C-alpha positions in Angstrom: 88.7 138.8 52.5 88.8 141.6 49.9 88.4 139.0 47.1 85.4 137.6 48.9 83.8 141.2 49.1 84.4 141.7 45.4 82.9 138.3 44.6 79.8 139.0 46.7 79.2 142.4 45.0 79.4 140.9 41.5 76.8 138.2 42.4 74.5 140.9 43.7 74.9 142.9 40.6 73.9 139.9 38.4 70.9 139.3 40.6 69.7 142.9 40.3 70.1 142.7 36.5 68.0 139.5 36.3 65.3 141.0 38.6 65.0 144.1 36.5 64.8 142.1 33.4 62.0 140.0 34.8 60.2 143.1 36.0 60.5 144.7 32.5 59.0 141.6 30.9 56.2 141.5 33.4 55.3 145.0 32.5 55.3 144.2 28.7 54.7 140.5 28.1 55.1 139.2 24.6 51.8 138.2 22.9 53.5 135.4 21.0 54.8 133.7 24.1 51.7 134.1 26.3 49.8 130.9 27.3 46.5 131.2 29.0 45.6 127.5 29.0 47.4 126.9 32.3 45.5 126.8 35.6 47.6 129.8 36.8 47.1 133.2 35.0 50.1 135.5 34.5 50.6 138.6 36.7 49.6 140.9 33.8 48.0 140.6 30.3 49.0 142.4 27.1 47.0 145.3 25.9 44.3 144.6 23.3 41.8 141.9 22.5 42.7 138.5 24.0 41.6 136.8 20.8 44.8 138.2 19.2 47.3 137.0 21.9 45.6 134.0 23.6 44.3 130.6 22.7 40.5 130.0 23.2 39.3 128.5 26.5 36.2 126.3 26.6 33.6 127.4 29.1 31.2 124.6 28.0 32.1 121.5 26.0 29.6 119.3 24.2 28.5 116.0 25.8 27.3 112.7 24.2 23.6 112.6 23.6 20.8 110.9 21.7 18.4 111.7 18.8 15.0 110.2 18.1 12.3 110.2 15.5 10.5 113.1 17.1 13.3 115.0 18.7 16.8 115.9 17.3 19.9 115.8 19.4 21.2 119.2 20.6 25.0 119.8 20.9 26.2 123.1 22.5 29.7 124.6 22.8 30.9 127.9 24.4 34.5 129.2 24.3 36.2 132.4 25.6 38.7 134.4 23.6 37.5 132.7 20.4 36.9 134.5 17.1 35.0 131.5 15.7 33.2 128.5 17.2 31.9 125.6 15.0 31.3 121.8 15.0 32.8 119.1 12.9 31.0 115.7 12.7 32.7 112.8 11.1 35.3 115.2 9.7 32.6 117.3 8.1 31.9 120.9 9.2 28.3 121.2 10.4 26.1 124.2 10.0 25.2 125.9 13.3 21.6 126.2 14.2 22.3 129.1 16.5 25.4 131.3 17.2 25.5 133.8 20.1 28.0 136.1 21.8 28.1 137.2 25.4 30.1 137.9 28.5 30.7 135.3 31.1 29.4 136.7 34.5 31.9 134.8 36.6 35.1 135.8 34.8 33.9 138.9 32.7 35.4 137.3 29.6 33.6 137.5 26.3 32.6 134.2 24.7 31.1 132.7 21.6 28.5 129.9 21.7 27.5 127.5 18.8 24.5 125.1 18.8 23.8 122.4 16.2 20.9 120.0 15.8 21.6 116.4 14.7 18.6 114.6 13.3 17.9 110.9 13.2 18.2 110.7 9.5 21.8 112.1 9.6 22.8 109.5 12.1 21.3 106.7 10.1 23.2 107.8 7.0 26.5 107.0 8.7 27.5 103.4 8.8 29.7 103.6 11.8 29.6 105.8 14.9 28.3 109.4 14.5 31.0 111.5 16.4 31.3 115.3 16.7 33.7 117.8 18.3 33.7 121.5 18.9 36.5 123.7 17.4 37.3 127.2 18.7 39.7 129.4 16.8 41.6 132.6 17.7 44.5 134.6 16.5 46.8 132.1 18.3 45.3 129.0 16.7 42.5 126.4 17.1 41.5 124.3 20.1 39.3 121.2 19.7 37.0 119.8 22.4 36.7 116.1 23.4 35.0 113.8 20.9 31.4 113.1 21.7 28.9 110.7 20.0 25.2 111.0 18.9 23.2 107.7 19.0 19.6 106.9 18.0 17.3 106.4 21.0 14.0 104.5 21.0 11.5 102.9 23.4 9.1 100.2 22.3 5.4 100.2 23.2 5.0 96.7 24.6 6.4 95.9 28.0 8.6 92.9 28.4 6.5 91.8 31.4 3.5 94.0 32.2 1.8 93.8 35.6 -0.9 91.2 35.7 -4.2 91.3 37.7 -4.1 89.4 40.9 -6.6 88.5 43.7 -5.1 88.3 47.2 -6.4 87.9 50.7 -6.4 90.9 53.0 -3.3 91.0 55.2 -1.2 89.0 52.7 1.7 90.2 50.6 1.6 90.9 46.9 4.1 91.6 44.1 3.3 93.3 40.8 6.1 92.6 38.5 7.1 95.0 35.7 9.9 94.7 33.1 10.1 97.8 30.9 9.9 97.7 27.1 13.0 97.3 25.0 14.8 100.6 24.3 18.0 102.5 23.9 19.3 103.7 26.2 18.1 101.1 28.6 14.8 102.2 30.2 13.9 101.8 33.8 10.8 101.9 35.9 10.4 105.4 37.2 7.0 105.3 38.9 3.9 103.3 39.7 0.4 104.6 39.3 -2.6 103.6 41.4 -5.9 104.6 39.6 -3.8 107.1 37.6 -2.2 108.8 40.6 1.6 108.3 41.3 2.4 106.2 44.4 4.6 108.0 46.9 6.5 105.4 48.8 7.8 108.0 51.3 4.3 108.8 52.6 2.7 105.3 52.1 5.0 102.8 53.8 2.9 99.9 52.7 4.3 100.1 49.2 7.9 99.4 48.2 9.4 99.8 44.7 12.3 97.3 44.4 15.5 98.2 42.6 14.3 96.2 39.7 11.1 98.2 39.4 8.6 95.8 40.9 5.9 97.0 43.3 5.7 95.2 46.6 2.6 95.4 48.9 3.7 94.5 52.4 0.3 94.0 54.0 -2.6 94.3 51.7 -5.8 96.0 52.9 -9.1 96.8 51.3 -8.0 100.3 50.4 -5.2 98.8 48.2 -7.8 97.5 45.8 -7.4 99.4 42.5 -5.9 99.6 39.0 -2.1 99.7 39.0 0.1 100.8 36.1 3.9 100.7 35.6 5.7 103.8 34.2 9.0 103.2 32.3 11.2 105.9 30.7 14.5 106.7 29.1 15.9 109.9 27.7 13.5 110.2 24.8 10.1 109.2 26.2 8.1 107.3 28.8 5.6 104.5 28.5 2.7 103.5 30.8 1.6 99.9 30.9 -2.0 98.7 30.8 -3.6 98.7 34.2 -3.7 95.6 36.3 -6.4 95.1 38.8 -5.2 94.3 42.4 -8.3 93.0 44.2 -8.0 92.5 47.9 -10.7 90.2 49.3 -11.9 89.2 52.7 -12.9 85.5 53.0 -16.1 84.7 54.7 -16.3 83.3 58.2 -19.2 81.6 60.0 -21.0 83.3 62.8 -22.2 81.6 66.0 -24.8 78.8 65.8 -28.3 79.7 66.7 -30.3 77.8 69.4 -31.9 74.5 68.5 -35.4 74.9 67.3 -38.2 73.0 69.0 -39.2 69.6 67.7 -41.4 70.1 64.5 -44.0 67.4 65.6 -46.3 67.3 68.6 -45.8 63.6 69.0 -43.7 60.9 67.5 -40.3 61.3 65.7 -39.4 64.7 64.3 -36.4 67.0 63.4 -34.7 69.9 65.2 -32.6 72.6 63.4 -30.1 75.3 64.1 -28.7 77.9 61.7 -25.6 80.0 61.2 -24.7 82.7 58.7 -21.5 83.6 56.9 -21.3 87.1 58.2 -18.4 87.2 60.7 -17.2 88.7 58.4 -19.1 88.3 55.1 -17.1 87.8 51.9 -15.8 91.0 50.4 -14.5 91.7 46.9 -15.3 88.2 45.6 -13.7 86.4 48.6 -14.5 82.7 49.1 -17.5 81.8 51.1 -17.6 79.8 54.2 -16.9 76.1 54.1 -19.4 73.7 55.7 -23.1 73.6 56.1 -25.2 76.5 57.2 -27.9 74.3 58.8 -27.5 71.4 61.2 -30.3 68.9 61.9 -30.9 66.3 64.5 -33.7 63.9 65.2 -36.1 64.4 68.1 -39.1 62.5 69.5 -42.1 63.3 71.7 -44.4 60.9 73.5 -47.8 60.6 72.0 -50.8 60.3 74.4 -53.0 57.1 74.2 -56.3 57.7 72.4 -59.2 55.3 73.2 -61.5 54.3 70.3 -65.1 55.4 70.1 -68.0 54.1 68.1 -69.4 55.9 65.1 -73.1 56.4 64.6 -75.2 53.4 63.5 -75.7 53.0 59.8 -79.3 52.9 58.5 -81.1 49.5 58.6 -80.5 47.4 55.6 -83.3 46.1 53.3 -85.2 43.2 54.6 -83.6 40.0 53.4 -85.3 36.8 52.3 -85.0 35.4 55.8 -86.9 38.4 57.1 -83.9 40.0 58.9 -82.3 43.4 58.4 -79.1 44.6 60.0 -77.2 47.9 60.8 -73.5 48.5 61.5 -71.1 50.9 63.2 -67.3 51.3 63.3 -64.7 52.1 66.1 -63.4 55.2 64.2 -64.7 58.3 66.0 -61.8 58.3 66.9 -59.9 55.1 66.1 -57.8 53.8 68.9 -54.1 55.0 68.6 -50.9 55.0 70.6 -52.1 52.0 72.6 -55.6 53.2 73.3 -58.4 50.7 74.1 -60.7 49.3 71.4 -64.4 50.1 71.6 -66.5 47.9 73.8 -69.7 46.3 72.4 -70.8 44.9 69.0 -70.4 46.5 65.7 -73.5 44.9 64.1 -77.0 44.3 65.2 -80.1 42.6 63.6 -83.8 42.3 64.1 -86.8 40.7 62.3 -88.5 42.6 59.6 -91.4 42.3 57.1 -91.7 43.4 53.6 -88.9 43.7 51.1 -87.6 40.3 50.1 -89.0 38.7 53.2 -90.2 35.1 52.6 -91.7 33.8 55.8 -91.8 30.2 54.7 -87.9 30.1 54.8 -87.4 31.7 58.1 -86.6 29.6 61.2 -87.9 29.9 64.7 -84.8 31.5 66.0 -83.6 35.0 65.1 -80.8 33.7 62.9 -80.4 34.3 59.2 -81.1 31.1 57.2 -80.1 30.7 53.6 -81.9 28.0 51.5 -80.5 27.0 48.0 -82.9 25.5 45.5 -82.5 24.2 41.9 -85.1 23.2 39.4 -84.4 20.5 36.9 -85.0 21.5 33.3 -87.6 19.7 31.2 -86.2 16.7 29.4 -87.4 18.0 26.0 -85.4 21.3 26.3 -82.2 19.6 27.2 -82.4 17.3 24.3 -83.5 19.8 21.7 -81.1 22.8 22.6 -77.3 22.5 22.6 -75.6 23.7 25.8 -74.9 27.4 25.8 -71.5 29.0 26.3 -71.0 30.3 29.8 -70.2 34.1 30.2 -66.9 33.5 32.0 -65.7 31.1 29.2 -66.5 33.8 26.5 -64.3 36.3 28.4 -61.5 33.9 28.5 -61.6 33.2 24.8 -61.6 36.9 23.9 -58.6 37.5 26.2 -56.6 34.7 24.6 -57.4 36.0 21.1 -56.2 39.5 22.0 -53.0 38.2 23.6 -52.2 36.1 20.5 -52.7 39.2 18.2 -50.3 41.3 20.4 -47.7 38.5 20.2 -47.9 38.3 16.4 -47.5 42.2 16.2 -44.4 42.2 18.4 -42.8 39.4 16.4 -43.4 41.3 13.1 -41.9 44.5 14.6 -38.8 42.6 15.8 -38.3 41.0 12.4 -38.6 44.4 10.6 -36.0 45.9 13.0 -33.6 43.1 12.4 -34.0 43.4 8.6 -33.4 47.1 8.7 -30.3 46.6 10.9 -28.8 44.1 8.5 -29.6 46.3 5.4 -26.4 48.2 4.4 -26.6 52.0 5.0 -27.7 53.9 1.9 -24.8 55.9 0.6 -22.3 56.3 -2.2 -20.7 53.2 -3.5 -18.1 53.7 -6.2 -18.6 52.0 -9.4 -16.7 48.7 -9.7 -16.3 48.3 -5.9 -18.3 46.4 -3.4 -18.4 47.2 0.3 -15.8 44.6 1.0 -13.5 46.1 -1.6 -14.0 49.5 -0.1 -12.6 48.3 3.2 -9.6 46.8 1.7 -8.1 49.7 -0.2 -5.8 52.4 1.3 -3.8 55.5 0.5 -0.3 56.6 1.5 0.5 59.5 -0.8 3.9 61.1 -1.4 3.2 64.8 -1.7 6.4 65.5 -3.7 6.7 62.5 -6.0 4.7 62.3 -9.3 5.3 58.6 -9.8 2.9 56.1 -8.3 4.6 53.3 -6.4 3.5 49.9 -5.0 0.7 50.4 -2.5 -0.4 53.6 -4.1 -4.0 54.6 -3.5 -7.1 53.9 -5.6 -8.7 57.3 -5.9 -12.5 57.7 -6.6 -13.7 61.1 -7.7 -17.3 61.4 -6.6 -18.3 63.8 -9.3 -17.0 65.5 -12.5 -14.5 68.1 -11.5 -12.4 70.2 -13.7 -9.5 72.3 -12.3 -8.8 75.4 -14.4 -5.4 75.7 -12.7 -4.4 72.1 -13.5 -3.8 70.3 -16.7 -5.3 67.1 -15.3 -9.1 66.5 -15.4 -10.9 63.4 -14.2 -14.4 62.5 -15.4 -16.8 59.7 -14.7 -15.6 59.5 -11.1 -13.2 56.5 -11.0 -9.7 55.5 -11.7 -9.2 51.8 -11.7 -6.4 50.3 -9.6 -3.2 49.8 -11.7 -0.3 47.6 -10.8 2.9 49.5 -11.0 5.5 46.9 -10.1 7.6 47.3 -13.2 6.4 50.5 -14.8 5.9 54.1 -13.9 3.0 56.4 -14.8 4.4 59.8 -15.9 1.2 61.5 -17.0 -0.2 61.7 -13.5 0.6 64.9 -11.7 1.7 64.9 -8.0 -1.1 65.0 -5.5 0.7 67.9 -3.8 -0.5 70.1 -6.7 -4.1 69.5 -5.8 -4.3 69.2 -2.0 -8.0 69.9 -1.5 -8.8 71.3 -4.8 -10.4 68.1 -6.1 -12.8 66.1 -3.8 -11.6 62.5 -3.6 -12.4 59.4 -1.6 -9.4 57.2 -0.8 -9.8 53.7 0.5 -7.6 51.5 2.6 -5.3 48.9 1.0 -6.2 45.1 1.0 -5.1 43.1 4.1 -2.1 41.7 2.2 -0.5 45.2 1.9 1.4 46.6 4.7 -0.3 49.6 6.3 -1.0 50.7 9.8 -4.6 50.7 10.8 -6.0 54.3 11.3 -9.4 55.5 12.4 -10.7 57.8 9.7 -13.4 60.3 9.3 -16.6 59.0 7.7 -19.6 56.9 8.3 -19.6 53.8 10.4 -17.9 51.0 8.7 -19.4 48.3 10.8 -22.5 46.3 10.1 -24.7 48.6 12.2 -26.2 51.8 10.8 -25.3 55.1 12.5 -27.7 56.6 14.9 -30.1 59.1 13.4 -29.3 62.8 14.0 -32.2 64.4 16.0 -33.8 67.3 14.2 -33.7 69.3 17.5 -29.9 69.8 17.2 -30.4 72.4 14.5 -27.4 71.1 12.4 -27.2 73.1 9.1 -27.9 71.4 5.8 -24.3 71.7 4.6 -23.1 69.3 7.3 -22.4 65.6 6.5 -24.8 63.8 8.7 -22.6 60.7 8.6 -19.9 62.6 10.4 -21.6 64.1 13.3 -21.1 63.6 17.0 -23.2 65.1 19.8 -24.0 64.9 23.5 -25.6 66.9 26.2 -23.0 68.9 28.1 -23.4 70.6 31.4 -21.1 72.1 34.0 -19.0 68.9 34.1 -17.8 69.4 30.5 -17.3 66.7 27.9 -15.1 65.5 25.1 -16.9 64.8 21.8 -15.2 62.6 19.2 -16.5 61.9 15.7 -16.3 58.1 15.4 -13.2 56.7 13.7 -11.6 60.1 13.3 -9.3 62.5 15.0 -11.8 65.4 14.9 -12.9 66.2 18.4 -14.3 68.9 20.6 -13.2 69.4 24.2 -15.6 71.4 26.4 -13.6 72.1 29.7 -15.1 71.6 33.1 -16.9 74.8 34.1 -17.2 76.1 30.6 -21.0 76.0 30.8 -22.5 77.9 33.7 -24.0 75.8 36.6 -27.6 74.7 36.1 -27.4 74.9 32.3 -27.0 72.0 29.8 -26.9 72.1 26.0 -26.8 69.6 23.2 -23.3 70.3 21.8 -22.3 68.9 18.5 -19.4 68.8 16.0 -19.7 67.9 12.4 -17.6 67.8 9.2 -19.1 69.8 6.2 -20.2 67.8 3.2 -19.6 68.9 -0.4 -18.5 72.4 -1.4 -21.5 74.2 0.1 -19.4 76.0 2.7 -16.0 76.0 1.1 -14.1 79.2 1.7 -12.8 81.3 -1.3 -9.0 80.9 -1.6 -6.2 82.6 -3.5 -4.5 80.5 -6.2 -1.5 80.3 -3.9 -3.5 78.9 -0.9 -4.8 75.4 -0.1 -7.0 73.9 2.5 -5.1 71.6 4.9 -8.1 70.5 7.0 -11.8 69.7 6.3 -14.3 72.4 7.2 -15.6 71.6 10.7 -18.6 73.2 12.4 -19.1 73.4 16.1 -22.5 74.2 17.5 -24.9 75.3 18.6 -23.8 78.8 17.7 -26.0 80.5 20.3 -24.0 78.8 23.1 -21.1 81.3 22.4 -22.8 83.9 24.6 -23.0 81.4 27.6 -19.4 80.0 27.5 -17.3 80.8 30.6 -14.1 79.2 29.2 -12.7 78.6 25.7 -13.2 75.2 24.1 -10.6 73.2 22.2 -11.3 71.9 18.7 -8.8 69.3 17.4 -8.6 68.9 13.6 -6.0 66.8 11.7 -4.1 68.4 8.9 -2.0 67.3 5.9 0.6 70.0 6.1 3.3 67.9 7.6 6.0 68.9 10.1 7.3 72.4 10.2 4.2 74.0 8.8 4.0 77.7 9.6 1.8 80.8 9.1 -1.4 78.7 9.1 -4.5 80.9 8.9 -7.7 80.0 10.8 -10.8 81.0 8.8 -14.1 81.4 10.6 -17.6 81.6 9.4 -20.5 82.6 11.7 -23.3 82.4 9.2 -23.9 78.9 7.9 -27.0 79.3 5.9 -28.9 82.0 4.0 -26.5 83.5 1.3 -22.8 83.4 0.7 -20.7 82.4 3.7 -18.7 85.4 5.1 -15.3 83.9 5.9 -12.7 85.9 7.8 -9.3 85.2 9.2 -9.3 85.2 13.1 -5.8 83.8 13.9 -2.5 83.0 12.3 -0.1 80.4 13.9 3.0 82.0 15.4 1.4 85.5 15.4 -0.3 86.3 18.7 -3.2 88.8 18.9 -4.5 89.5 22.4 -7.7 91.0 20.9 -8.6 87.7 19.1 -11.0 85.2 20.6 -9.2 82.3 18.9 -5.6 80.9 19.1 -4.2 78.0 17.0 -1.5 75.5 17.8 -0.1 73.4 14.9 2.1 70.4 15.3 3.2 67.7 12.8 -0.3 66.2 12.3 -2.9 68.1 14.4 -4.3 71.6 14.7 -5.6 72.6 18.1 -8.0 75.6 18.1 -8.6 77.3 21.4 -11.6 79.4 20.8 -14.3 81.3 22.6 -16.7 81.1 19.7 -18.7 78.2 18.2 -18.7 78.5 14.4 -17.4 76.9 11.2 -13.6 76.6 11.0 -11.2 75.8 8.2 -7.4 76.0 8.2 -5.5 77.4 5.2 -1.8 77.5 4.3 0.4 78.6 1.4 0.8 75.8 -1.1 4.6 76.3 -1.2 4.8 75.9 2.6 2.7 72.7 2.4 5.0 71.2 -0.2 8.1 72.2 1.8 6.7 70.8 5.0 5.4 67.6 3.5 8.6 66.8 1.5 10.1 63.6 2.7 7.2 62.7 5.0 4.5 60.0 4.6 1.0 60.9 5.8 -1.9 58.5 5.9 -5.1 60.3 4.8 -8.7 59.5 4.2 -11.4 61.6 2.6 -14.9 62.2 3.8 -18.0 63.0 1.8 -17.3 66.6 2.5 -14.9 66.6 -0.4 -11.8 67.4 1.7 -9.2 64.8 2.5 -8.6 64.5 6.3 -6.1 62.7 8.5 -7.1 59.7 10.5 -6.4 59.2 14.1 -3.0 57.7 14.9 -2.9 58.3 18.6 -5.3 55.6 19.7 -7.7 53.1 18.3 -11.4 53.5 18.2 -11.9 51.2 21.2 -9.3 53.1 23.2 -11.0 56.4 22.4 -14.4 55.0 23.5 -13.1 53.9 26.8 -10.7 56.8 27.6 -12.0 59.3 30.2 -13.1 62.8 29.0 -10.8 64.6 31.5 -7.7 63.1 33.0 -7.4 65.9 35.6 -10.5 66.7 37.7 -11.6 70.3 38.0 -10.8 70.6 41.7 -7.2 69.5 40.9 -6.9 72.1 38.1 -8.2 74.8 40.5 -5.6 73.8 43.1 -2.8 73.9 40.4 -4.1 77.3 39.2 -3.8 78.8 42.7 -0.2 77.7 42.8 0.9 78.6 39.3 -1.2 81.6 38.4 0.5 84.2 40.7 4.0 85.3 39.5 6.9 84.6 41.7 10.6 85.6 42.0 11.8 82.2 40.7 9.8 82.6 37.4 8.5 79.0 37.7 4.9 80.0 37.3 2.4 79.4 34.5 4.7 81.0 31.9 7.4 78.4 32.5 4.7 75.7 32.4 3.7 77.0 28.9 7.3 76.9 27.9 7.9 73.4 29.1 4.7 72.2 27.3 5.7 73.9 24.1 2.9 76.5 24.0 4.9 79.5 25.1 4.2 81.3 21.8 0.6 81.8 23.0 1.2 83.4 26.4 -0.5 86.6 25.3 -3.7 84.6 24.7 -3.4 82.7 28.0 -2.8 85.9 29.9 -6.2 87.2 28.8 -7.9 84.1 30.4 -9.3 84.2 34.0 -6.9 81.4 34.9 -3.9 81.0 32.5 -2.9 77.7 34.2 -6.3 76.1 33.6 -6.4 77.3 30.0 -2.9 75.7 29.5 -4.1 72.4 31.1 -7.3 72.3 29.0 -5.1 72.6 25.8 -2.7 70.0 27.2 -5.6 67.5 27.8 -6.9 68.0 24.2 -3.4 67.3 22.8 -2.3 64.4 25.1 -4.6 61.4 25.3 -2.1 58.7 26.0 -2.2 56.8 29.3 1.2 58.1 30.5 0.4 61.8 29.9 -0.3 62.7 33.5 2.9 61.0 34.7 4.7 63.1 32.2 3.0 66.3 33.5 4.1 65.4 37.0 7.7 65.1 35.8 7.4 68.4 34.0 6.3 70.2 37.2 9.2 68.6 39.2 11.6 69.8 36.5 10.3 73.3 37.0 11.0 73.0 40.7 7.3 73.1 41.6 7.2 70.0 43.8 4.1 71.4 45.6 2.1 71.3 42.3 3.5 67.8 41.5 2.5 66.6 44.9 -1.1 67.6 44.3 -1.2 65.5 41.1 0.5 62.6 43.0 -2.0 62.6 45.8 -5.1 62.7 43.5 -6.1 59.1 42.6 -9.0 60.0 40.3 -7.0 60.2 37.1 -5.9 57.0 35.4 
């Protein structure tokens, strides 16, 4: 027990020693062993400045941020107990833009703060990631913050999908879609504006902004009509889209029928009418009117009373006749008997004896009746023997009539003979030396644009006038190169035709029937026996046009397709392009000679003939763009084709300007061009002169390895013939395969955007014209504009069936059903 007490006392002594030692250390802690980085602070701190005995503590660490072209990135760092605070970026010490000192109000500790600015050029100079960290130093050492990055931020101007104008009925739902522009960091839709004022979805429950940024109108009313804009933003800036017009309309509805009017005649068969007006309600904001007639008519009849006839007054007595009688008359016409009335009673003529006048009493009879006595005196025998019988007056008139008829017959025969002779006479035109008309029909041309060696079946080229090319070492004079057989030899002094393109005017003829070549309809004058129809002077065609290559017709609201005979040059005027009640003589022509040739750089070449579409004043009255189809010789894969336009055709140098480039959309341009392997389709809102130009290097690259059949008109420019259909098929094919009412029905289905994205944009993508959605979006109906271009490009008989399959492939069976139910297209 004593041992246990001694043992307990020793343990207590050791515990007291340890407690005193700890208390002594608490009173005077060692600066070298003090750590203030823990979450728990010690009971007491050493005397002096904490920068000498403690490591720095970060009160604010930098965070990752972005820099832009206009605004630098700002990195800020604040640390307590630090003698120095600075930044290092990509292992390089950065110069601080601002350094401050202060006291933290929450802890009372002193701190140092450093701020640096990182500009866009500094980030671009680093190939990898631009990373920075903050370093705080004290007497105990250095402490580094977490690593942060600085990236370049941007926001494009053009929205991926801007809101589009729409026209909806009151009470229906609407969706305005908006996809922000491309940017970094990824932007999002932050607001919608109505007439420039932000939409508050908390107060106006009729609007909903979806998580994807689209604006939904639950139940449209007239007050919702306005201009709507989408606002997208990221950390650097925000963008506002172009306004889209949301038009809410009220369709018209008929009022009650009025009472039937009274019969419009007093007797007999007449008409009754009743009326109604489209005012219950009347159309508002361009809403559709009422369907059906505003007037109804029905027949009516009224019984007419019978009117008995009455005699008119007696006429004056006639002259006394040879039988000593004169008469007077009256008629049952005051009034005449109508509607079953009785005829006048009594005689309508009376007579009595008279004297004087022509009265011859010896001829009168005893009774009061007219007596006519015929007498004839025989001529003396001497007069009958001495004088020949005279011609009777009636016989003379007959002879004169026969003579006049004979002269008219002779004149008609002469006129018919002259017309037949003129029709059989060949048309006056250019005939190359050494070739007859029959030879002209038998020659052909199938050039290889990359080969300088003429082969079997090579063309016979006739230059129409002396032409010297300063850029070429080949000059042809006297207009004609005779045909040369090249079965066993090659001609090496003839340069490739690809070096000339359209620099030298040439006429190329079809090969003889024994050579293999496909028949093509080419530009040019009629090749048949008949002469072309004369061009009316009222058309106002400029003098530079080739009158042998002109086509015209009168076009109204129904539209038309105008083809130059035996060529692929055509003009499609869509239905509804000309306002109702107006008709114009519309024409298309190829330019002859070099009168309207555009000035080109040495590196450029014409790939189409110059084509004029008129009349030019019709541009101001067009409601829809027209489609001009022109063949080209560029081949497949041709790109960056420039469309040159000239609005002044006469009176000084022609001012040509570039209005469109293939593959480069411009929403402000009135012309768009689509180029395939052989045709150029111009969708334009202006009537003018057009020519298509490409770089010579692009033409050679596109045409290498391809064979193209060409012809040349008198315009001096080679042009491609039609390979899609024969001339007979073109003459019998309808102008439009889809009627206007069917196009309007399809437009109502495909013009509005939907959540499945199978609207007119996908139709443009399926038809291969999605590069021109900006141009189509500017049209009143994008779907109708796409279908007008599709009709100009597709003339085969199976085109509509292919379009139906395209719509079904899009999942638009409702649109395909409209085409299936319509039987007006072939």
